[in-house]
One Martini backbone bead per residue (centre of mass of N, CA, C, O) as a GRO file, in nm:
protein
  390
    1MET     BB    1   7.858   5.121   8.617
    2SER     BB    2   8.160   5.087   8.489
    3ALA     BB    3   8.494   5.007   8.572
    4THR     BB    4   8.839   5.138   8.541
    5VAL     BB    5   9.173   5.022   8.539
    6ILE     BB    6   9.488   5.181   8.561
    7THR     BB    7   9.785   5.003   8.541
    8ASN     BB    8  10.120   5.000   8.566
    9ILE     BB    9  10.230   5.274   8.681
   10ALA     BB   10  10.514   5.430   8.732
   11THR     BB   11  10.398   5.741   8.722
   12LEU     BB   12  10.173   5.944   8.920
   13VAL     BB   13  10.004   6.239   8.862
   14THR     BB   14   9.782   6.418   9.090
   15ASN     BB   15   9.781   6.694   9.257
   16ASP     BB   16   9.747   6.627   9.554
   17PRO     BB   17   9.721   6.825   9.829
   18SER     BB   18   9.771   6.593  10.051
   19LEU     BB   19  10.076   6.529   9.905
   20ARG     BB   20  10.260   6.799   9.898
   21ASP     BB   21  10.456   6.766  10.139
   22SER     BB   22  10.616   6.523   9.983
   23ASP     BB   23  10.495   6.627   9.691
   24PRO     BB   24  10.411   6.857   9.445
   25LEU     BB   25  10.261   6.614   9.256
   26GLY     BB   26  10.161   6.359   9.397
   27LEU     BB   27  10.331   6.106   9.376
   28VAL     BB   28  10.288   5.773   9.232
   29ARG     BB   29  10.418   5.456   9.252
   30ASP     BB   30  10.309   5.194   9.123
   31ALA     BB   31  10.022   5.262   8.984
   32ALA     BB   32   9.667   5.360   9.009
   33VAL     BB   33   9.349   5.416   8.830
   34VAL     BB   34   9.002   5.489   8.881
   35VAL     BB   35   8.721   5.470   8.655
   36GLU     BB   36   8.387   5.631   8.660
   37GLY     BB   37   8.284   5.737   8.403
   38ASP     BB   38   8.389   6.086   8.437
   39ARG     BB   39   8.550   5.976   8.699
   40VAL     BB   40   8.744   5.972   8.968
   41VAL     BB   41   8.766   5.712   9.246
   42TRP     BB   42   9.082   5.620   9.237
   43THR     BB   43   9.410   5.621   9.404
   44GLY     BB   44   9.730   5.433   9.384
   45GLU     BB   45   9.850   5.143   9.443
   46SER     BB   46   9.829   4.867   9.257
   47SER     BB   47   9.803   4.653   9.499
   48LYS     BB   48   9.528   4.834   9.604
   49ALA     BB   49   9.332   4.790   9.393
   50PRO     BB   50   9.028   4.764   9.298
   51PRO     BB   51   8.789   4.599   9.162
   52THR     BB   52   8.711   4.558   8.806
   53ASP     BB   53   8.585   4.524   8.483
   54ASN     BB   54   8.834   4.693   8.380
   55ARG     BB   55   9.162   4.686   8.200
   56VAL     BB   56   9.469   4.884   8.196
   57ASP     BB   57   9.796   4.864   8.067
   58ALA     BB   58  10.069   5.087   8.100
   59GLY     BB   59  10.364   4.959   8.089
   60GLY     BB   60  10.540   5.171   8.265
   61ARG     BB   61  10.401   5.440   8.249
   62ALA     BB   62  10.301   5.762   8.245
   63VAL     BB   63  10.064   5.961   8.444
   64LEU     BB   64   9.849   6.248   8.385
   65PRO     BB   65   9.697   6.517   8.367
   66GLY     BB   66   9.534   6.698   8.177
   67PHE     BB   67   9.573   6.963   8.004
   68VAL     BB   68   9.548   7.324   8.084
   69ASP     BB   69   9.440   7.564   7.851
   70SER     BB   70   9.401   7.914   7.953
   71HIS     BB   71   9.521   8.029   7.653
   72SER     BB   72   9.337   8.120   7.357
   73HIS     BB   73   9.304   8.177   6.976
   74LEU     BB   74   9.074   7.991   6.767
   75VAL     BB   75   8.896   8.224   6.629
   76PHE     BB   76   8.997   8.203   6.295
   77ALA     BB   77   9.157   8.333   5.998
   78GLY     BB   78   9.419   8.244   5.854
   79ASP     BB   79   9.758   8.372   5.823
   80ARG     BB   80  10.122   8.482   5.927
   81THR     BB   81  10.380   8.395   5.770
   82GLU     BB   82  10.509   8.659   5.666
   83GLU     BB   83  10.542   8.791   5.941
   84PHE     BB   84  10.721   8.578   6.067
   85ASN     BB   85  10.949   8.589   5.860
   86ALA     BB   86  11.015   8.887   5.907
   87ARG     BB   87  11.075   8.873   6.209
   88MET     BB   88  11.312   8.658   6.173
   89SER     BB   89  11.457   8.912   6.006
   90GLY     BB   90  11.406   9.173   6.239
   91ARG     BB   91  11.108   9.231   6.296
   92PRO     BB   92  10.911   9.355   6.521
   93TYR     BB   93  10.661   9.312   6.742
   94GLY     BB   94  10.314   9.417   6.710
   95ALA     BB   95   9.978   9.468   6.772
   96GLY     BB   96   9.886   9.536   6.466
   97GLY     BB   97   9.885   9.239   6.341
   98ILE     BB   98   9.587   9.167   6.410
   99ARG     BB   99   9.441   9.299   6.161
  100THR     BB  100   9.482   9.070   5.961
  101THR     BB  101   9.292   8.866   6.109
  102VAL     BB  102   9.039   9.034   6.112
  103ALA     BB  103   8.987   9.038   5.809
  104ALA     BB  104   8.970   8.726   5.770
  105THR     BB  105   8.744   8.670   5.980
  106ARG     BB  106   8.519   8.845   5.862
  107ALA     BB  107   8.524   8.683   5.576
  108ALA     BB  108   8.433   8.439   5.715
  109SER     BB  109   8.265   8.170   5.778
  110ASP     BB  110   8.133   7.973   6.008
  111ALA     BB  111   8.242   7.708   5.891
  112GLU     BB  112   8.539   7.797   5.873
  113LEU     BB  113   8.581   7.861   6.172
  114GLU     BB  114   8.500   7.581   6.286
  115ALA     BB  115   8.708   7.413   6.133
  116ASN     BB  116   8.951   7.547   6.261
  117LEU     BB  117   8.886   7.495   6.555
  118THR     BB  118   8.868   7.178   6.541
  119ARG     BB  119   9.152   7.132   6.438
  120TYR     BB  120   9.305   7.252   6.694
  121LEU     BB  121   9.171   7.072   6.904
  122ALA     BB  122   9.273   6.802   6.792
  123GLU     BB  123   9.570   6.872   6.814
  124ALA     BB  124   9.571   6.915   7.122
  125LEU     BB  125   9.464   6.639   7.211
  126ARG     BB  126   9.708   6.471   7.097
  127GLN     BB  127   9.888   6.648   7.328
  128GLY     BB  128   9.684   6.647   7.609
  129THR     BB  129   9.440   6.840   7.579
  130THR     BB  130   9.125   6.869   7.783
  131THR     BB  131   9.144   7.182   7.854
  132PHE     BB  132   8.995   7.495   7.730
  133GLU     BB  133   9.055   7.821   7.636
  134THR     BB  134   8.871   8.085   7.453
  135LYS     BB  135   8.864   8.361   7.217
  136SER     BB  136   8.805   8.639   7.102
  137GLY     BB  137   8.927   8.931   6.881
  138TYR     BB  138   8.874   8.898   6.537
  139GLY     BB  139   8.627   9.109   6.485
  140LEU     BB  140   8.527   9.397   6.628
  141THR     BB  141   8.224   9.337   6.619
  142VAL     BB  142   7.929   9.254   6.723
  143GLU     BB  143   7.879   9.013   6.533
  144ASP     BB  144   8.170   8.879   6.534
  145GLU     BB  145   8.200   8.835   6.838
  146ALA     BB  146   7.942   8.669   6.887
  147ARG     BB  147   8.009   8.433   6.691
  148ALA     BB  148   8.270   8.341   6.819
  149LEU     BB  149   8.141   8.262   7.094
  150ARG     BB  150   7.931   8.067   6.988
  151LEU     BB  151   8.133   7.867   6.864
  152ALA     BB  152   8.299   7.811   7.121
  153ALA     BB  153   8.056   7.715   7.313
  154ALA     BB  154   8.033   7.431   7.158
  155HIS     BB  155   8.339   7.334   7.300
  156THR     BB  156   8.328   7.531   7.562
  157ASP     BB  157   8.308   7.690   7.886
  158GLU     BB  158   8.584   7.859   7.820
  159VAL     BB  159   8.480   8.178   7.753
  160THR     BB  160   8.614   8.482   7.593
  161TYR     BB  161   8.576   8.825   7.597
  162LEU     BB  162   8.776   9.017   7.329
  163GLY     BB  163   8.708   9.311   7.218
  164ALA     BB  164   8.985   9.413   7.376
  165HIS     BB  165   9.242   9.375   7.179
  166ILE     BB  166   9.178   9.608   6.979
  167VAL     BB  167   9.127   9.869   6.797
  168ALA     BB  168   8.925   9.918   6.567
  169PRO     BB  169   8.977  10.044   6.259
  170GLU     BB  170   8.716  10.234   6.260
  171PHE     BB  171   8.848  10.362   6.555
  172ALA     BB  172   9.134  10.495   6.532
  173ASP     BB  173   9.012  10.808   6.601
  174ASP     BB  174   8.807  10.652   6.841
  175PRO     BB  175   8.866  10.493   7.122
  176ALA     BB  176   8.627  10.579   7.302
  177GLY     BB  177   8.410  10.462   7.113
  178TYR     BB  178   8.505  10.167   7.141
  179VAL     BB  179   8.472  10.136   7.443
  180ALA     BB  180   8.169  10.189   7.435
  181LEU     BB  181   8.103   9.939   7.266
  182VAL     BB  182   8.237   9.717   7.448
  183THR     BB  183   8.049   9.823   7.709
  184GLY     BB  184   7.783   9.777   7.541
  185GLU     BB  185   7.659   9.635   7.279
  186MET     BB  186   7.873   9.410   7.269
  187LEU     BB  187   7.835   9.301   7.554
  188ASN     BB  188   7.536   9.227   7.529
  189ALA     BB  189   7.590   9.014   7.295
  190CYS     BB  190   7.828   8.837   7.450
  191ALA     BB  191   7.764   8.747   7.748
  192PRO     BB  192   7.583   8.484   7.694
  193HIS     BB  193   7.867   8.325   7.572
  194ALA     BB  194   8.025   8.391   7.845
  195ARG     BB  195   8.257   8.393   8.135
  196TRP     BB  196   8.467   8.603   8.022
  197ILE     BB  197   8.693   8.890   8.050
  198ASP     BB  198   8.913   9.078   7.831
  199VAL     BB  199   9.238   9.261   7.805
  200PHE     BB  200   9.472   9.462   7.625
  201CYS     BB  201   9.720   9.587   7.834
  202GLU     BB  202   9.871   9.814   7.610
  203LYS     BB  203  10.064   9.946   7.402
  204GLY     BB  204   9.840   9.987   7.125
  205ALA     BB  205   9.572   9.947   7.294
  206PHE     BB  206   9.510   9.953   7.638
  207ASP     BB  207   9.478  10.130   7.902
  208GLY     BB  208   9.412  10.139   8.231
  209ASP     BB  209   9.140  10.293   8.217
  210GLN     BB  210   9.013  10.126   7.992
  211ALA     BB  211   9.040   9.849   8.127
  212ARG     BB  212   8.870   9.910   8.374
  213ALA     BB  213   8.605   9.973   8.225
  214ILE     BB  214   8.576   9.696   8.085
  215LEU     BB  215   8.589   9.505   8.334
  216THR     BB  216   8.362   9.638   8.499
  217ALA     BB  217   8.139   9.589   8.293
  218GLY     BB  218   8.165   9.281   8.289
  219LYS     BB  219   8.104   9.230   8.589
  220ALA     BB  220   7.812   9.354   8.575
  221LYS     BB  221   7.745   9.096   8.366
  222GLY     BB  222   7.907   8.833   8.504
  223LEU     BB  223   8.200   8.860   8.429
  224GLN     BB  224   8.522   8.736   8.444
  225PRO     BB  225   8.842   8.838   8.490
  226ARG     BB  226   9.110   8.897   8.251
  227VAL     BB  227   9.467   8.963   8.155
  228HIS     BB  228   9.663   9.129   7.935
  229ALA     BB  229   9.996   9.150   8.084
  230ASN     BB  230  10.306   9.270   8.046
  231GLN     BB  231  10.442   9.195   7.761
  232LEU     BB  232  10.595   9.460   7.614
  233SER     BB  233  10.565   9.616   7.898
  234TYR     BB  234  10.541   9.821   8.132
  235GLY     BB  235  10.247   9.828   8.361
  236PRO     BB  236   9.905   9.808   8.497
  237GLY     BB  237   9.784   9.516   8.453
  238VAL     BB  238   9.854   9.344   8.703
  239ARG     BB  239   9.737   9.531   8.930
  240LEU     BB  240   9.454   9.534   8.810
  241ALA     BB  241   9.397   9.233   8.830
  242VAL     BB  242   9.422   9.213   9.138
  243GLU     BB  243   9.217   9.431   9.218
  244LEU     BB  244   8.979   9.267   9.040
  245ASP     BB  245   9.013   8.958   9.074
  246ALA     BB  246   9.154   8.810   8.868
  247ALA     BB  247   9.234   8.498   8.760
  248SER     BB  248   9.435   8.632   8.533
  249ALA     BB  249   9.772   8.707   8.434
  250ASP     BB  250   9.895   8.751   8.102
  251HIS     BB  251  10.254   8.688   8.059
  252CYS     BB  252  10.450   8.852   8.258
  253THR     BB  253  10.736   8.989   8.153
  254HIS     BB  254  10.706   9.292   8.282
  255LEU     BB  255  10.828   9.322   8.615
  256THR     BB  256  10.789   9.444   8.911
  257ASP     BB  257  10.802   9.415   9.242
  258ALA     BB  258  10.505   9.498   9.279
  259ASP     BB  259  10.386   9.287   9.090
  260VAL     BB  260  10.488   9.037   9.237
  261ASP     BB  261  10.359   9.099   9.511
  262ALA     BB  262  10.068   9.100   9.412
  263LEU     BB  263  10.060   8.805   9.312
  264ALA     BB  264  10.150   8.674   9.589
  265SER     BB  265   9.894   8.817   9.759
  266GLY     BB  266   9.691   8.708   9.563
  267ASN     BB  267   9.448   8.533   9.334
  268THR     BB  268   9.627   8.574   9.088
  269VAL     BB  269   9.738   8.428   8.807
  270ALA     BB  270  10.042   8.350   8.645
  271THR     BB  271  10.042   8.347   8.297
  272LEU     BB  272  10.254   8.169   8.087
  273LEU     BB  273  10.381   8.227   7.726
  274PRO     BB  274  10.640   8.089   7.559
  275GLY     BB  275  10.552   8.094   7.259
  276ALA     BB  276  10.576   8.401   7.222
  277GLU     BB  277  10.881   8.431   7.274
  278PHE     BB  278  10.975   8.230   7.063
  279SER     BB  279  10.813   8.378   6.810
  280THR     BB  280  10.964   8.683   6.890
  281ARG     BB  281  11.233   8.706   7.044
  282ALA     BB  282  11.176   8.751   7.342
  283ARG     BB  283  11.153   8.803   7.652
  284TRP     BB  284  11.157   8.613   7.926
  285PRO     BB  285  10.997   8.498   8.168
  286ASP     BB  286  11.026   8.494   8.536
  287ALA     BB  287  10.941   8.225   8.705
  288ARG     BB  288  11.129   8.210   8.948
  289ARG     BB  289  11.046   8.476   9.079
  290LEU     BB  290  10.747   8.400   9.125
  291LEU     BB  291  10.783   8.137   9.286
  292ASP     BB  292  10.965   8.254   9.516
  293ALA     BB  293  10.726   8.461   9.602
  294GLY     BB  294  10.437   8.273   9.577
  295ALA     BB  295  10.320   8.238   9.311
  296THR     BB  296  10.087   8.144   9.080
  297VAL     BB  297  10.152   7.918   8.804
  298ALA     BB  298  10.098   7.917   8.453
  299LEU     BB  299  10.061   7.731   8.149
  300SER     BB  300  10.047   7.833   7.797
  301THR     BB  301  10.010   7.877   7.446
  302ASP     BB  302   9.865   8.112   7.286
  303CYS     BB  303   9.706   8.025   7.048
  304ASN     BB  304   9.805   8.190   6.741
  305PRO     BB  305   9.876   8.337   6.419
  306GLY     BB  306  10.108   8.551   6.520
  307SER     BB  307  10.281   8.478   6.824
  308SER     BB  308  10.160   8.152   6.879
  309PHE     BB  309  10.164   7.870   6.668
  310THR     BB  310  10.069   7.670   6.921
  311SER     BB  311   9.925   7.350   7.075
  312SER     BB  312  10.177   7.273   7.270
  313MET     BB  313  10.235   7.188   7.593
  314PRO     BB  314  10.504   7.032   7.586
  315PHE     BB  315  10.663   7.265   7.461
  316CYS     BB  316  10.615   7.467   7.694
  317ILE     BB  317  10.753   7.303   7.910
  318ALA     BB  318  11.035   7.299   7.783
  319LEU     BB  319  11.073   7.607   7.778
  320ALA     BB  320  11.040   7.660   8.084
  321VAL     BB  321  11.288   7.493   8.165
  322ARG     BB  322  11.510   7.619   7.975
  323ASP     BB  323  11.410   7.962   7.991
  324MET     BB  324  11.240   8.009   8.299
  325GLY     BB  325  11.341   7.837   8.566
  326MET     BB  326  11.205   7.561   8.565
  327THR     BB  327  11.105   7.279   8.674
  328PRO     BB  328  10.955   6.999   8.577
  329ASP     BB  329  10.745   6.998   8.805
  330GLU     BB  330  10.651   7.294   8.775
  331ALA     BB  331  10.559   7.277   8.478
  332VAL     BB  332  10.348   7.053   8.508
  333ARG     BB  333  10.176   7.196   8.716
  334ALA     BB  334  10.119   7.454   8.543
  335ALA     BB  335   9.976   7.269   8.304
  336THR     BB  336   9.748   7.190   8.518
  337ALA     BB  337   9.681   7.317   8.803
  338GLY     BB  338   9.742   7.605   8.706
  339GLY     BB  339   9.525   7.621   8.485
  340ALA     BB  340   9.290   7.566   8.675
  341ALA     BB  341   9.333   7.820   8.851
  342ALA     BB  342   9.293   8.019   8.601
  343LEU     BB  343   8.976   7.890   8.604
  344ARG     BB  344   8.865   7.816   8.881
  345ARG     BB  345   8.943   7.495   8.919
  346THR     BB  346   8.905   7.140   9.069
  347ASP     BB  347   8.811   6.919   8.827
  348VAL     BB  348   9.093   6.986   8.710
  349GLY     BB  349   9.444   6.908   8.706
  350ARG     BB  350   9.358   6.636   8.859
  351LEU     BB  351   9.396   6.306   9.041
  352VAL     BB  352   9.101   6.272   9.208
  353PRO     BB  353   8.842   6.216   9.378
  354GLY     BB  354   8.591   6.375   9.157
  355ALA     BB  355   8.742   6.415   8.920
  356TYR     BB  356   8.807   6.431   8.615
  357ALA     BB  357   8.879   6.187   8.356
  358ASP     BB  358   9.177   6.337   8.280
  359LEU     BB  359   9.423   6.177   8.076
  360VAL     BB  360   9.783   6.109   8.043
  361MET     BB  361   9.991   5.910   7.835
  362LEU     BB  362  10.327   5.812   7.832
  363ASP     BB  363  10.620   5.716   7.641
  364ALA     BB  364  10.713   5.702   7.960
  365PRO     BB  365  10.816   5.687   8.306
  366SER     BB  366  10.815   6.017   8.302
  367HIS     BB  367  10.736   6.355   8.311
  368VAL     BB  368  11.029   6.463   8.253
  369HIS     BB  369  11.031   6.395   7.940
  370LEU     BB  370  10.897   6.661   7.842
  371ALA     BB  371  11.193   6.801   7.874
  372TYR     BB  372  11.409   6.578   7.799
  373ARG     BB  373  11.218   6.527   7.512
  374PRO     BB  374  11.202   6.744   7.296
  375GLY     BB  375  10.966   6.700   7.027
  376VAL     BB  376  10.845   6.438   7.130
  377PRO     BB  377  10.580   6.207   7.082
  378LEU     BB  378  10.465   6.096   7.395
  379VAL     BB  379  10.170   6.081   7.345
  380THR     BB  380   9.961   5.769   7.380
  381GLY     BB  381   9.722   5.880   7.577
  382VAL     BB  382   9.366   5.992   7.594
  383TRP     BB  383   9.145   6.105   7.849
  384ARG     BB  384   8.797   6.219   7.836
  385ARG     BB  385   8.567   6.179   8.054
  386GLY     BB  386   8.661   5.854   8.044
  387VAL     BB  387   8.746   5.872   7.738
  388ARG     BB  388   8.912   5.736   7.484
  389GLU     BB  389   9.079   5.947   7.217
  390VAL     BB  390   9.408   5.828   7.191
   0.00000   0.00000   0.00000
C-alpha cells in the first residue's frame, strides 16, 4: 500500500488532544500529513516528514479535518420557497410547515428521493463535509419512514429515525395514537436501518412525556438517542437529553441556567444550528455561554428545505463567529471535533494517526479565513477516506 505526503502546509489543524494544552486546535505550522490507505499515519513539521511514494504540495495553504455535519434532513422532495419568502416578509416560523414537505416526500419515488439526497451530499462534499448524519421525518408512515432510512443508509452509517418529527396529519386528533405507532410498528420497521433515534421536543410537536416514551422505546431497540431541543421555546428537551445520555441536544436556543449546567456536567453535546436562526430571523443561540460553562459544542447545518436550506459548513462557521460569540478557533473545532463528539466518534473530526484520512485544503493560509472571508469558496481540495474527491 503506497503512502502519500501532503506537505508545505502553512497551518495544519489536527484537533490532536495531546496538543490541546498548547493550542485548542492542535495547530502545526509548516506542516505535513502522511496518508496510507484510508488512514492518517503521521502528522508533524514538513522537515520531519518520512519518505513516501507520492507527494502533494499544499503550496502554503491551510489543511484541516473534513467537516462533520451531525444534523441534517436530506431525504425529502419539493421545496418551500414560498414559505421562506413569506417568512422573510414577516410571517413567523412554526413547526407545522413540515407538513408541506411530508406531502411532497410521500408522493415522490425512491429514485427521486435518492437523486435529491445525492445532489445535496455532493454539494456538501464540495464545501468540505466528509462525514454527515441524516434523518427521516418527512414520511411519517411506517412505509415512508422505513424507505427514507433505507435510502439514507446506502450513503452514511449515521442514520437517524425521526418518525417523531411532528404528529402525522392523519393523527392530528389522536397524538397518543401516533406516539404508539412511532414506538411500535414504525420503530420495528425502522430500527434495522438506523443507528440513532430523535424527537422534536417542542410546542406543536412532542411534549416531554411523549419524547421520553419515544426515546426510551428506541433505546430498548438498540438505537442511541439525540433530541431536537429548546429551539422555539424553553422546555424539557435539553434536560431530558442529558438524563437519557443522548449524544446530542440540537438547537439549544432557549436555555435556562439549569439547562446549561446539565449540558456542562453531562456527556451530551450541544449542537448549534445557526442556519436555522439565519433563515428564520430567530434569536441566536448563545454559544459563548455554553463554552464558558464547559459544555461541548458542535456546529451543524440542519440542512432541510424549510428552516435551514444550506449545506455549507463554512457558512455556519462564519455565522457562529459573527453572531454567536465564538472565536474562529472554537467554531472550526465545533465543526470538526465537535461534530464527531455529537456522533460519539473519534475516527473523524481530527487528523491524528489512526483517524480516517478526511481532509480539507483551503485556498488560504489559515483556517481563520473561513470566518474572515465569509461566502468565498475557499475549499480547494477534499480527501475522503484517503481519496481526493475535490
